[in-house]
OpenMM code with the backbone's topology and positions (N, CA, C; nanometers):
from openmm import Vec3, app, unit

residues = "MET LYS TYR GLY VAL THR ILE ALA ILE ALA CYS SER ALA LEU CYS PHE CYS VAL PRO SER TYR ALA GLU ASP VAL ALA GLY PHE SER TYR HIS GLY LEU LYS LEU GLY MET ASN GLU LYS GLN LEU ALA GLU SER PHE PRO GLU PHE LYS CYS ASP SER ASP GLN SER SER SER GLU LEU ARG ARG CYS SER ALA LYS PHE ASP THR SER LYS ARG PRO GLY VAL PHE GLU GLN LEU ARG GLY GLY GLY ILE ASN THR LEU LEU THR PHE HIS ASN ASP LYS LEU VAL ASN ILE SER ILE PRO VAL PHE GLY GLU LEU PHE GLU PRO GLY SER LEU LEU PHE VAL GLN HIS TYR GLY LYS PRO GLN MET THR ARG LYS LEU ILE LYS ASN ASN HIS GLY ASN GLU LYS GLU ASN THR THR LEU LEU TRP ALA GLN GLY ALA GLU SER ILE LEU TYR TRP LYS ILE ASP GLU ASP ARG PHE ASN LYS ASP ASN ILE GLY ASN TYR SER ARG ILE LEU PHE LEU LEU LYS GLU".split()
positions = [
    Vec3(10.3439, -9.4376, 3.5722),
    Vec3(10.3987, -9.3530, 3.5866),
    Vec3(10.4401, -9.2900, 3.7348),
    Vec3(10.4536, -9.3664, 3.8413),
    Vec3(10.4269, -9.2969, 3.9591),
    Vec3(10.4916, -9.1106, 3.9220),
    Vec3(10.5745, -9.0666, 3.8433),
    Vec3(10.6680, -8.9549, 3.9070),
    Vec3(10.5917, -8.8500, 3.7804),
    Vec3(10.4834, -8.8255, 3.6834),
    Vec3(10.4244, -8.8191, 3.5851),
    Vec3(10.3641, -8.6949, 3.6614),
    Vec3(10.2846, -8.7121, 3.7809),
    Vec3(10.2006, -8.5659, 3.8330),
    Vec3(10.3617, -8.4943, 3.8528),
    Vec3(10.4261, -8.5458, 3.9228),
    Vec3(10.5770, -8.4435, 3.9141),
    Vec3(10.6390, -8.4010, 3.8595),
    Vec3(10.6738, -8.4810, 3.7266),
    Vec3(10.7533, -8.4348, 3.6302),
    Vec3(10.6385, -8.2540, 3.5632),
    Vec3(10.4986, -8.3309, 3.5873),
    Vec3(10.3853, -8.1781, 3.5117),
    Vec3(10.3981, -8.1099, 3.6023),
    Vec3(10.4206, -8.1533, 3.7496),
    Vec3(10.3978, -7.9831, 3.8477),
    Vec3(10.5781, -7.8609, 3.8060),
    Vec3(10.6631, -8.0176, 3.7865),
    Vec3(10.7994, -7.9106, 3.7786),
    Vec3(10.8033, -7.8704, 3.6429),
    Vec3(10.7424, -7.9388, 3.5358),
    Vec3(10.7611, -7.8593, 3.4166),
    Vec3(10.6610, -7.7554, 3.3768),
    Vec3(10.5915, -7.7409, 3.4463),
    Vec3(10.4725, -7.6224, 3.4271),
    Vec3(10.5437, -7.5189, 3.5082),
    Vec3(10.6599, -7.5547, 3.5880),
    Vec3(10.6914, -7.4159, 3.6826),
    Vec3(10.8041, -7.3693, 3.5783),
    Vec3(10.8822, -7.4339, 3.4837),
    Vec3(10.9621, -7.3927, 3.3638),
    Vec3(10.9339, -7.2824, 3.2518),
    Vec3(10.9710, -7.1639, 3.2343),
    Vec3(10.9874, -7.1241, 3.1390),
    Vec3(11.0307, -7.2178, 3.0147),
    Vec3(10.9727, -7.1289, 2.8613),
    Vec3(11.0427, -7.1687, 2.7794),
    Vec3(11.1520, -7.0943, 2.7031),
    Vec3(11.2417, -7.0460, 2.7518),
    Vec3(11.3732, -6.9984, 2.7061),
    Vec3(11.4959, -7.0990, 2.6450),
    Vec3(11.5229, -7.0258, 2.5589),
    Vec3(11.6299, -7.1399, 2.5272),
    Vec3(11.7478, -7.1086, 2.6319),
    Vec3(11.7928, -7.2722, 2.6667),
    Vec3(11.8721, -7.2510, 2.7706),
    Vec3(12.0466, -7.2525, 2.6840),
    Vec3(12.1631, -7.1981, 2.7722),
    Vec3(12.2901, -7.2033, 2.6882),
    Vec3(12.3832, -7.2925, 2.7442),
    Vec3(12.4593, -7.3229, 2.6295),
    Vec3(12.5495, -7.4361, 2.6772),
    Vec3(12.6848, -7.3959, 2.6602),
    Vec3(12.6771, -7.2707, 2.6786),
    Vec3(12.8541, -7.2248, 2.6727),
    Vec3(12.9250, -7.2909, 2.7535),
    Vec3(12.9304, -7.3052, 2.8845),
    Vec3(13.0268, -7.3425, 3.0035),
    Vec3(12.9462, -7.4810, 3.0231),
    Vec3(12.9905, -7.5202, 3.1109),
    Vec3(12.9497, -7.6892, 3.1684),
    Vec3(12.9612, -7.6440, 3.2798),
    Vec3(13.0076, -7.5416, 3.3467),
    Vec3(12.8812, -7.4915, 3.4634),
    Vec3(12.7300, -7.3857, 3.4620),
    Vec3(12.7438, -7.3829, 3.3207),
    Vec3(12.6762, -7.2940, 3.2672),
    Vec3(12.5186, -7.4056, 3.2703),
    Vec3(12.4008, -7.3730, 3.3161),
    Vec3(12.2788, -7.5474, 3.3344),
    Vec3(12.3255, -7.6337, 3.3779),
    Vec3(12.2450, -7.7118, 3.3846),
    Vec3(12.2296, -7.8252, 3.4630),
    Vec3(12.3629, -7.9503, 3.4139),
    Vec3(12.4783, -7.8908, 3.4151),
    Vec3(12.5795, -8.0615, 3.3122),
    Vec3(12.5784, -8.1501, 3.3898),
    Vec3(12.5917, -8.3030, 3.3819),
    Vec3(12.6225, -8.3930, 3.4210),
    Vec3(12.7874, -8.4083, 3.3591),
    Vec3(12.8915, -8.3569, 3.4447),
    Vec3(13.0723, -8.3754, 3.3607),
    Vec3(13.0375, -8.4292, 3.2505),
    Vec3(13.0027, -8.2557, 3.1815),
    Vec3(13.0445, -8.2788, 3.0897),
    Vec3(12.9388, -8.3144, 2.9792),
    Vec3(12.8195, -8.3854, 2.9941),
    Vec3(12.6371, -8.4110, 2.9120),
    Vec3(12.6290, -8.3053, 2.9468),
    Vec3(12.5204, -8.2488, 2.8480),
    Vec3(12.4322, -8.0919, 2.8390),
    Vec3(12.3293, -8.1473, 2.7919),
    Vec3(12.2232, -8.1496, 2.8258),
    Vec3(12.1110, -8.1312, 2.7646),
    Vec3(12.0884, -8.1096, 2.6183),
    Vec3(11.9773, -8.1217, 2.5704),
    Vec3(12.0338, -8.0432, 2.4269),
    Vec3(12.1114, -8.1137, 2.3166),
    Vec3(12.2403, -8.1772, 2.3455),
    Vec3(12.3350, -8.2259, 2.2662),
    Vec3(12.2301, -8.3234, 2.2087),
    Vec3(12.3285, -8.3452, 2.0678),
    Vec3(12.2705, -8.4841, 2.0243),
    Vec3(12.4072, -8.5618, 2.0369),
    Vec3(12.3575, -8.6877, 1.9773),
    Vec3(12.3833, -8.8065, 2.0289),
    Vec3(12.5256, -8.7895, 1.9587),
    Vec3(12.5774, -8.7392, 1.8145),
    Vec3(12.7257, -8.7340, 1.7527),
    Vec3(12.8133, -8.6313, 1.8266),
    Vec3(12.7647, -8.5455, 1.9093),
    Vec3(12.8355, -8.4379, 2.0059),
    Vec3(12.9029, -8.5408, 2.1188),
    Vec3(12.7705, -8.6176, 2.1707),
    Vec3(12.8018, -8.6848, 2.2937),
    Vec3(12.9303, -8.8166, 2.2596),
    Vec3(12.9309, -8.8573, 2.1264),
    Vec3(13.0230, -8.9264, 2.1527),
    Vec3(13.1763, -8.9160, 2.1261),
    Vec3(13.1341, -8.7666, 2.0272),
    Vec3(13.2852, -8.7085, 1.9985),
    Vec3(13.3288, -8.6868, 2.1545),
    Vec3(13.2720, -8.6287, 2.1945),
    Vec3(13.3319, -8.5752, 2.3751),
    Vec3(13.3367, -8.7053, 2.4693),
    Vec3(13.2740, -8.8332, 2.4726),
    Vec3(13.2826, -8.9575, 2.5532),
    Vec3(13.3052, -9.0896, 2.4451),
    Vec3(13.4250, -9.0398, 2.4000),
    Vec3(13.4201, -9.2255, 2.3335),
    Vec3(13.4019, -9.3183, 2.3778),
    Vec3(13.3436, -9.3510, 2.5313),
    Vec3(13.3237, -9.4620, 2.6009),
    Vec3(13.1807, -9.4860, 2.5821),
    Vec3(13.1417, -9.3872, 2.5469),
    Vec3(12.9994, -9.4075, 2.5289),
    Vec3(12.9433, -9.4889, 2.3878),
    Vec3(12.8815, -9.5938, 2.4304),
    Vec3(12.8076, -9.6945, 2.3639),
    Vec3(12.6755, -9.6891, 2.3954),
    Vec3(12.6091, -9.6703, 2.3108),
    Vec3(12.4443, -9.6230, 2.2969),
    Vec3(12.4341, -9.7833, 2.2852),
    Vec3(12.3277, -9.8738, 2.4431),
    Vec3(12.3030, -10.0106, 2.4158),
    Vec3(12.1308, -9.9579, 2.3979),
    Vec3(12.0523, -9.9295, 2.2956),
    Vec3(11.9561, -9.8514, 2.2435),
    Vec3(11.8342, -9.9952, 2.3223),
    Vec3(11.7372, -9.9164, 2.4142),
    Vec3(11.6936, -10.0246, 2.3574),
    Vec3(11.5469, -10.0411, 2.2658),
    Vec3(11.5675, -9.9543, 2.1492),
    Vec3(11.4828, -9.9239, 2.0400),
    Vec3(11.3690, -9.9220, 2.0196),
    Vec3(11.3338, -9.8056, 2.1307),
    Vec3(11.1888, -9.7811, 2.1824),
    Vec3(11.1418, -9.6583, 2.0320),
    Vec3(11.1691, -9.6322, 1.9624),
    Vec3(11.1507, -9.5662, 1.7877),
    Vec3(11.2431, -9.4815, 1.7298),
    Vec3(11.2229, -9.4548, 1.6940),
    Vec3(11.3203, -9.3643, 1.5738),
    Vec3(11.3330, -9.2399, 1.6068),
    Vec3(11.1984, -9.1457, 1.6950),
    Vec3(11.2304, -9.0432, 1.7314),
    Vec3(11.2297, -9.0162, 1.8165),
    Vec3(11.2108, -9.1419, 1.9600),
    Vec3(11.2160, -9.1588, 2.0737),
    Vec3(11.3799, -9.2496, 2.0933),
    Vec3(11.4820, -9.2403, 2.1807),
    Vec3(11.6254, -9.3561, 2.1822),
    Vec3(11.6391, -9.2881, 2.3376),
    Vec3(11.6132, -9.3919, 2.3454),
    Vec3(11.6809, -9.4551, 2.5287),
    Vec3(11.7967, -9.5391, 2.4907),
    Vec3(11.9272, -9.5089, 2.5690),
    Vec3(12.0506, -9.5349, 2.5248),
    Vec3(12.0768, -9.5765, 2.7471),
    Vec3(12.0775, -9.7088, 2.7429),
    Vec3(12.2024, -9.7486, 2.8835),
    Vec3(12.3484, -9.7397, 2.8770),
    Vec3(12.3549, -9.6514, 2.9836),
    Vec3(12.5281, -9.6033, 2.9197),
    Vec3(12.6407, -9.6088, 3.0282),
    Vec3(12.7654, -9.5898, 3.0894),
    Vec3(12.7951, -9.6405, 3.1643),
    Vec3(12.9622, -9.5000, 3.1567),
    Vec3(12.9301, -9.3866, 3.2319),
    Vec3(12.9975, -9.2683, 3.2448),
    Vec3(13.1144, -9.2844, 3.3526),
    Vec3(13.2260, -9.2685, 3.3097),
    Vec3(13.3575, -9.2564, 3.4397),
    Vec3(13.3559, -9.1141, 3.4947),
    Vec3(13.2995, -9.0797, 3.5718),
    Vec3(13.2593, -8.9261, 3.6202),
    Vec3(13.4355, -8.8578, 3.6921),
    Vec3(13.4775, -8.9860, 3.7062),
    Vec3(13.6371, -8.9311, 3.7785),
    Vec3(13.7054, -8.8660, 3.7247),
    Vec3(13.6999, -8.8561, 3.5795),
    Vec3(13.7801, -8.8103, 3.4462),
    Vec3(13.7229, -8.7266, 3.4758),
    Vec3(13.5724, -8.6753, 3.4543),
    Vec3(13.5590, -8.4914, 3.4321),
    Vec3(13.5696, -8.4422, 3.5420),
    Vec3(13.5311, -8.2674, 3.6077),
    Vec3(13.5157, -8.2295, 3.7010),
    Vec3(13.3498, -8.2383, 3.6931),
    Vec3(13.2725, -8.2395, 3.8713),
    Vec3(13.1664, -8.2185, 3.8864),
    Vec3(13.1208, -8.2601, 4.0115),
    Vec3(12.9136, -8.2019, 4.0125),
    Vec3(12.9517, -8.2644, 4.1815),
    Vec3(12.9671, -8.4709, 4.1985),
    Vec3(12.9510, -8.5416, 4.0582),
    Vec3(12.9619, -8.6917, 4.1168),
    Vec3(13.0975, -8.7305, 4.1118),
    Vec3(13.1850, -8.7037, 4.0875),
    Vec3(13.3241, -8.6983, 4.0612),
    Vec3(13.3856, -8.7592, 4.1933),
    Vec3(13.3531, -8.7250, 4.3362),
    Vec3(13.3324, -8.7454, 4.4712),
    Vec3(13.2886, -8.9373, 4.5253),
    Vec3(13.1881, -8.9006, 4.4441),
    Vec3(13.0639, -8.9995, 4.4771),
    Vec3(13.1001, -9.2002, 4.4877),
    Vec3(13.1858, -9.1900, 4.3012),
    Vec3(13.2571, -9.3072, 4.3545),
    Vec3(13.3301, -9.2965, 4.2528),
    Vec3(13.4754, -9.4152, 4.2698),
    Vec3(13.5359, -9.4773, 4.1338),
    Vec3(13.4530, -9.5353, 4.0281),
    Vec3(13.5044, -9.5112, 3.9082),
    Vec3(13.4804, -9.6109, 3.7954),
    Vec3(13.3201, -9.5742, 3.7297),
    Vec3(13.2640, -9.6229, 3.7147),
    Vec3(13.1260, -9.5431, 3.6310),
    Vec3(13.0806, -9.5493, 3.6735),
    Vec3(12.9425, -9.4880, 3.6633),
    Vec3(12.8085, -9.4954, 3.6611),
    Vec3(12.6968, -9.5346, 3.5984),
    Vec3(12.6042, -9.6402, 3.6058),
    Vec3(12.5212, -9.6690, 3.5367),
    Vec3(12.4146, -9.5284, 3.5019),
    Vec3(12.3826, -9.5018, 3.3674),
    Vec3(12.3079, -9.3852, 3.3351),
    Vec3(12.2037, -9.4327, 3.2094),
    Vec3(12.1225, -9.3994, 3.2489),
    Vec3(12.0279, -9.4182, 3.1141),
    Vec3(11.9835, -9.2522, 3.0487),
    Vec3(11.9716, -9.2373, 2.9344),
    Vec3(12.0552, -9.1309, 2.8487),
    Vec3(11.8692, -9.1403, 2.7703),
    Vec3(11.8221, -9.0352, 2.7793),
    Vec3(11.6981, -9.0184, 2.6582),
    Vec3(11.7068, -8.9739, 2.5368),
    Vec3(11.7026, -8.9687, 2.4186),
    Vec3(11.7100, -8.8879, 2.2994),
    Vec3(11.6151, -8.8790, 2.2376),
    Vec3(11.5439, -8.7809, 2.2431),
    Vec3(11.4045, -8.6835, 2.1378),
    Vec3(11.4600, -8.6092, 2.0217),
    Vec3(11.4178, -8.7063, 1.8535),
    Vec3(11.4857, -8.6278, 1.7900),
    Vec3(11.6300, -8.6031, 1.7929),
    Vec3(11.7048, -8.6976, 1.8523),
    Vec3(11.8202, -8.6953, 1.8392),
    Vec3(11.8972, -8.5869, 1.9561),
    Vec3(11.7726, -8.4984, 2.0936),
    Vec3(11.8192, -8.3995, 2.1365),
    Vec3(11.8223, -8.5023, 2.2314),
    Vec3(11.9710, -8.4880, 2.3106),
    Vec3(11.9308, -8.5676, 2.4784),
    Vec3(11.8644, -8.4539, 2.5682),
    Vec3(11.7157, -8.5281, 2.5961),
    Vec3(11.6338, -8.4271, 2.6651),
    Vec3(11.6504, -8.5148, 2.8494),
    Vec3(11.6820, -8.5806, 2.8496),
    Vec3(11.6619, -8.6877, 3.0227),
    Vec3(11.7911, -8.7756, 3.0263),
    Vec3(11.8176, -8.7181, 3.1422),
    Vec3(11.9629, -8.7857, 3.1934),
    Vec3(11.9191, -8.8795, 3.3351),
    Vec3(11.8757, -9.0320, 3.3466),
    Vec3(11.8566, -9.0993, 3.4804),
    Vec3(11.9583, -9.1323, 3.5063),
    Vec3(11.9788, -9.0946, 3.6497),
    Vec3(12.0730, -9.2294, 3.7149),
    Vec3(12.0152, -9.2649, 3.8658),
    Vec3(12.0499, -9.4013, 3.8750),
    Vec3(11.9339, -9.4976, 3.9891),
    Vec3(12.0679, -9.4454, 4.1124),
    Vec3(12.0085, -9.4890, 4.2522),
    Vec3(12.0534, -9.5515, 4.3403),
    Vec3(12.1373, -9.4746, 4.3765),
    Vec3(12.1568, -9.3441, 4.3767),
    Vec3(12.2265, -9.2206, 4.5184),
    Vec3(12.1928, -9.1951, 4.6354),
    Vec3(12.2336, -9.1834, 4.7823),
    Vec3(12.1971, -9.2028, 4.9149),
    Vec3(12.2575, -9.0217, 4.9710),
    Vec3(12.3386, -9.0459, 5.1000),
    Vec3(12.3932, -8.9325, 5.1440),
    Vec3(12.3788, -8.8255, 5.0531),
    Vec3(12.4219, -8.7502, 4.9479),
    Vec3(12.5052, -8.6866, 4.8767),
    Vec3(12.3734, -8.5802, 4.8015),
    Vec3(12.2596, -8.6513, 4.7911),
    Vec3(12.1851, -8.5615, 4.7478),
    Vec3(12.0818, -8.5464, 4.8998),
    Vec3(12.0812, -8.5917, 4.9363),
    Vec3(12.0209, -8.5102, 5.1074),
    Vec3(11.9661, -8.4446, 5.0766),
    Vec3(11.8540, -8.3257, 5.1284),
    Vec3(11.8287, -8.1770, 5.1449),
    Vec3(11.9494, -8.0859, 5.2022),
    Vec3(12.0183, -8.1816, 5.3246),
    Vec3(12.1301, -8.0295, 5.3760),
    Vec3(12.2601, -8.0551, 5.3272),
    Vec3(12.2902, -8.1303, 5.2021),
    Vec3(12.3938, -8.1774, 5.0898),
    Vec3(12.4746, -8.0908, 5.0851),
    Vec3(12.5947, -8.0227, 5.0841),
    Vec3(12.6172, -7.8883, 5.0559),
    Vec3(12.7104, -7.8756, 4.9517),
    Vec3(12.7460, -8.0077, 4.9011),
    Vec3(12.7963, -8.0428, 4.7943),
    Vec3(12.7329, -7.9989, 4.6574),
    Vec3(12.6418, -8.0676, 4.6866),
    Vec3(12.4859, -8.0344, 4.5793),
    Vec3(12.4399, -7.9558, 4.5476),
    Vec3(12.4595, -7.8790, 4.6688),
    Vec3(12.3336, -7.7197, 4.6793),
    Vec3(12.4955, -7.6427, 4.6171),
    Vec3(12.6271, -7.6604, 4.6274),
    Vec3(12.6881, -7.5928, 4.6715),
    Vec3(12.7338, -7.5755, 4.4685),
    Vec3(12.6974, -7.7248, 4.4386),
    Vec3(12.7655, -7.7040, 4.2829),
    Vec3(12.5821, -7.6250, 4.1954),
    Vec3(12.4790, -7.7263, 4.2553),
    Vec3(12.3431, -7.6454, 4.1584),
    Vec3(12.2807, -7.6029, 4.2424),
    Vec3(12.3036, -7.4659, 4.3354),
    Vec3(12.1769, -7.3869, 4.4069),
    Vec3(12.1030, -7.4561, 4.5139),
    Vec3(12.0640, -7.3397, 4.5154),
    Vec3(11.9788, -7.4100, 4.6368),
    Vec3(11.8119, -7.4596, 4.5721),
    Vec3(11.7340, -7.6280, 4.6142),
    Vec3(11.6149, -7.7067, 4.5824),
    Vec3(11.5110, -7.6072, 4.6305),
    Vec3(11.3925, -7.6271, 4.5500),
    Vec3(11.2771, -7.6733, 4.6422),
    Vec3(11.1952, -7.7987, 4.6805),
    Vec3(11.2048, -7.7976, 4.7710),
    Vec3(11.1754, -7.8934, 4.8241),
    Vec3(11.0196, -7.9663, 4.8932),
    Vec3(11.0038, -8.0992, 4.8737),
    Vec3(10.8373, -8.1278, 4.9215),
    Vec3(10.8775, -8.2182, 4.9319),
    Vec3(10.7903, -8.2772, 5.0538),
    Vec3(10.7561, -8.4072, 5.1117),
    Vec3(10.6251, -8.4629, 5.1002),
    Vec3(10.6247, -8.5506, 5.0643),
    Vec3(10.4845, -8.6401, 5.0964),
    Vec3(10.4896, -8.7736, 5.1556),
    Vec3(10.4106, -8.8448, 5.2105),
    Vec3(10.3876, -8.9709, 5.2399),
    Vec3(10.3066, -9.0731, 5.1051),
    Vec3(10.4520, -9.1177, 5.1138),
    Vec3(10.3285, -9.2672, 4.9764),
    Vec3(10.3846, -9.4007, 5.0676),
    Vec3(10.2728, -9.4682, 4.9875),
    Vec3(10.2195, -9.6461, 5.0728),
    Vec3(10.2549, -9.6858, 4.9382),
    Vec3(10.3250, -9.8297, 4.9349),
    Vec3(10.3422, -9.9083, 4.8157),
    Vec3(10.2350, -10.0342, 4.8195),
    Vec3(10.2728, -10.0922, 4.7449),
    Vec3(10.1879, -10.2031, 4.7205),
    Vec3(10.1319, -10.3004, 4.8251),
    Vec3(10.2232, -10.2910, 4.8930),
    Vec3(10.2448, -10.4322, 5.0134),
    Vec3(10.2163, -10.3447, 5.1607),
    Vec3(10.1317, -10.2339, 5.1718),
    Vec3(10.0633, -10.1279, 5.2520),
    Vec3(10.1250, -10.0379, 5.3000),
    Vec3(10.2836, -10.1035, 5.2303),
    Vec3(10.4214, -9.9892, 5.3694),
    Vec3(10.3663, -9.8618, 5.3279),
    Vec3(10.4205, -9.7562, 5.4124),
    Vec3(10.4115, -9.6129, 5.4250),
    Vec3(10.5473, -9.5869, 5.4575),
    Vec3(10.6021, -9.4773, 5.3788),
    Vec3(10.7011, -9.4249, 5.3874),
    Vec3(10.7305, -9.2759, 5.3655),
    Vec3(10.8100, -9.1566, 5.4551),
    Vec3(10.7657, -9.0039, 5.4010),
    Vec3(10.9132, -8.9878, 5.2811),
    Vec3(10.8256, -8.9396, 5.2012),
    Vec3(10.9551, -8.9413, 5.0606),
    Vec3(10.9444, -8.7775, 5.0155),
    Vec3(11.1245, -8.7857, 4.9750),
    Vec3(11.1572, -8.5631, 4.9894),
    Vec3(11.1526, -8.5936, 4.8624),
    Vec3(11.0888, -8.5038, 4.7534),
    Vec3(11.1132, -8.4900, 4.6559),
    Vec3(11.2133, -8.3201, 4.6256),
    Vec3(11.2988, -8.3192, 4.5745),
    Vec3(11.4176, -8.1786, 4.5245),
    Vec3(11.3761, -8.1608, 4.3709),
    Vec3(11.3518, -7.9887, 4.3910),
    Vec3(11.3503, -7.9704, 4.2585),
    Vec3(11.4804, -7.8340, 4.2085),
    Vec3(11.5126, -7.8718, 4.1027),
    Vec3(11.5881, -7.7333, 4.0542),
    Vec3(11.5331, -7.7132, 3.9813),
    Vec3(11.5267, -7.5653, 3.8917),
    Vec3(11.4701, -7.5505, 3.7880),
    Vec3(11.5132, -7.4188, 3.7468),
    Vec3(11.6093, -7.4207, 3.5798),
    Vec3(11.7141, -7.3073, 3.5172),
    Vec3(11.6215, -7.3091, 3.3872),
    Vec3(11.5858, -7.1861, 3.3004),
    Vec3(11.5365, -7.2444, 3.1993),
    Vec3(11.4413, -7.3230, 3.1919),
    Vec3(11.4511, -7.4059, 3.0478),
    Vec3(11.4301, -7.5358, 3.0296),
    Vec3(11.4710, -7.6694, 3.0526),
    Vec3(11.5940, -7.6321, 3.1774),
    Vec3(11.6313, -7.7454, 3.2024),
    Vec3(11.6070, -7.7326, 3.4037),
    Vec3(11.5509, -7.8715, 3.4527),
    Vec3(11.5379, -7.8976, 3.5439),
    Vec3(11.6406, -8.0371, 3.6259),
    Vec3(11.6170, -8.0697, 3.7322),
    Vec3(11.7148, -8.1681, 3.8897),
    Vec3(11.5790, -8.2089, 3.8797),
    Vec3(11.5080, -8.3132, 3.9047),
    Vec3(11.3713, -8.3665, 4.0261),
    Vec3(11.5338, -8.4442, 4.0800),
    Vec3(11.4719, -8.4784, 4.2420),
    Vec3(11.5530, -8.5671, 4.2906),
    Vec3(11.4298, -8.6591, 4.3826),
    Vec3(11.4147, -8.7805, 4.3734),
    Vec3(11.3395, -8.8273, 4.4643),
    Vec3(11.4235, -8.9051, 4.6132),
    Vec3(11.4096, -8.8844, 4.6888),
    Vec3(11.4270, -8.9975, 4.8019),
    Vec3(11.4093, -9.1542, 4.7725),
    Vec3(11.3429, -9.1673, 4.7761),
    Vec3(11.2488, -9.3290, 4.7488),
    Vec3(11.2146, -9.3367, 4.5739),
    Vec3(11.3113, -9.3920, 4.5133),
    Vec3(11.2501, -9.3991, 4.3802),
    Vec3(11.1427, -9.4881, 4.4027),
    Vec3(10.9670, -9.4178, 4.3936),
    Vec3(10.8404, -9.5126, 4.4334),
    Vec3(10.8588, -9.6360, 4.3022),
    Vec3(10.9095, -9.6541, 4.2485),
    Vec3(10.8541, -9.7567, 4.1430),
    Vec3(10.9077, -9.9014, 4.1985),
    Vec3(11.0868, -9.8491, 4.2097),
    Vec3(11.1404, -9.9804, 4.3340),
    Vec3(11.0408, -9.9909, 4.4647),
    Vec3(11.0054, -9.9111, 4.4824),
    Vec3(10.9823, -9.9337, 4.6336),
    Vec3(10.8459, -9.9900, 4.6098),
    Vec3(10.7587, -10.0052, 4.5358),
    Vec3(10.6196, -10.0952, 4.4836),
    Vec3(10.7056, -10.2051, 4.4629),
    Vec3(10.8468, -10.2266, 4.3786),
    Vec3(10.8603, -10.3592, 4.3268),
    Vec3(10.9184, -10.4541, 4.4796),
    Vec3(10.9631, -10.3971, 4.5039),
    Vec3(11.0289, -10.5092, 4.5920),
    Vec3(11.0332, -10.4141, 4.7926),
    Vec3(10.9741, -10.3788, 4.8003),
    Vec3(10.9452, -10.3083, 4.9311),
    Vec3(11.0885, -10.2491, 4.9590),
    Vec3(11.1521, -10.1841, 4.9464),
    Vec3(11.2323, -10.1360, 5.0187),
    Vec3(11.2750, -10.0074, 4.9729),
    Vec3(11.2746, -9.8778, 5.0485),
    Vec3(11.2594, -9.8015, 5.0592),
    Vec3(11.4161, -9.7436, 4.9898),
    Vec3(11.4914, -9.7870, 4.9938),
    Vec3(11.6366, -9.7904, 4.9878),
    Vec3(11.7198, -9.6981, 4.8636),
    Vec3(11.6154, -9.7031, 4.7542),
    Vec3(11.7031, -9.6349, 4.6123),
    Vec3(11.6548, -9.4940, 4.6215),
    Vec3(11.7506, -9.4371, 4.5405),
    Vec3(11.6945, -9.3084, 4.4941),
    Vec3(11.7049, -9.2778, 4.3972),
    Vec3(11.6824, -9.1578, 4.3131),
    Vec3(11.7082, -9.1323, 4.1479),
    Vec3(11.6919, -9.0083, 4.1667),
    Vec3(11.7703, -8.9279, 4.0717),
    Vec3(11.7809, -8.8642, 4.0336),
    Vec3(11.7908, -8.8312, 3.8517),
    Vec3(11.7279, -8.7007, 3.8028),
    Vec3(11.6520, -8.7052, 3.7108),
    Vec3(11.6997, -8.5291, 3.6411),
    Vec3(11.7369, -8.5819, 3.5114),
    Vec3(11.8268, -8.4607, 3.4618),
    Vec3(11.6759, -8.3987, 3.3306),
    Vec3(11.6488, -8.2886, 3.3400),
    Vec3(11.5348, -8.3108, 3.2421),
    Vec3(11.5343, -8.1863, 3.1723),
    Vec3(11.5780, -8.2052, 3.0718),
    Vec3(11.4791, -8.0606, 2.9158),
    Vec3(11.3632, -8.0707, 2.8821),
    Vec3(11.2880, -7.9360, 2.8765),
    Vec3(11.1365, -7.9001, 2.8533),
    Vec3(11.1862, -7.8883, 2.7353),
    Vec3(11.1239, -7.9648, 2.5922),
    Vec3(11.1041, -7.8541, 2.5114),
    Vec3(11.0072, -7.8041, 2.4575),
] * unit.nanometer
topology = app.Topology()
chain = topology.addChain("A")
for resn in residues:
    res = topology.addResidue(resn, chain)
    for name in ("N", "CA", "C"):
        topology.addAtom(name, app.Element.getBySymbol(name[0]), res)
């Protein structure tokens, strides 16, 4: 996975304190989904949630799901109507990862909407090269708060290598255990 180094750097910058889930705005929630919640809590809060598990293992479950962000307040509600495809990862029945593909202008470094909601990120830029020899500058943004972080890549390197198009972004909500 191309993001291993970036995630390792981001995770090493985080402390080992226990995050607070008291309020939706506290921590890095995604329209009511909070890192650390279990699958039962998620299903009770989101009746539309159906886990289409990839049968990874009993300890690590990945579920693809669709959430209607227009029904709950948050930064994504203005993005589009209808559901947003999301990949959730549970480790020992705890939500540790929320992966959201293909978002563009909302998460540009100067985006006020995202910065107002989550605060100012740390930004890095680097030149990436895909399997076809094409090079592009990629921007990575990192928001960190306690054991939680949000990572954003302007160009999803896996897709860039696969299809030679740098139009896909990726955002990842991550809980350090």
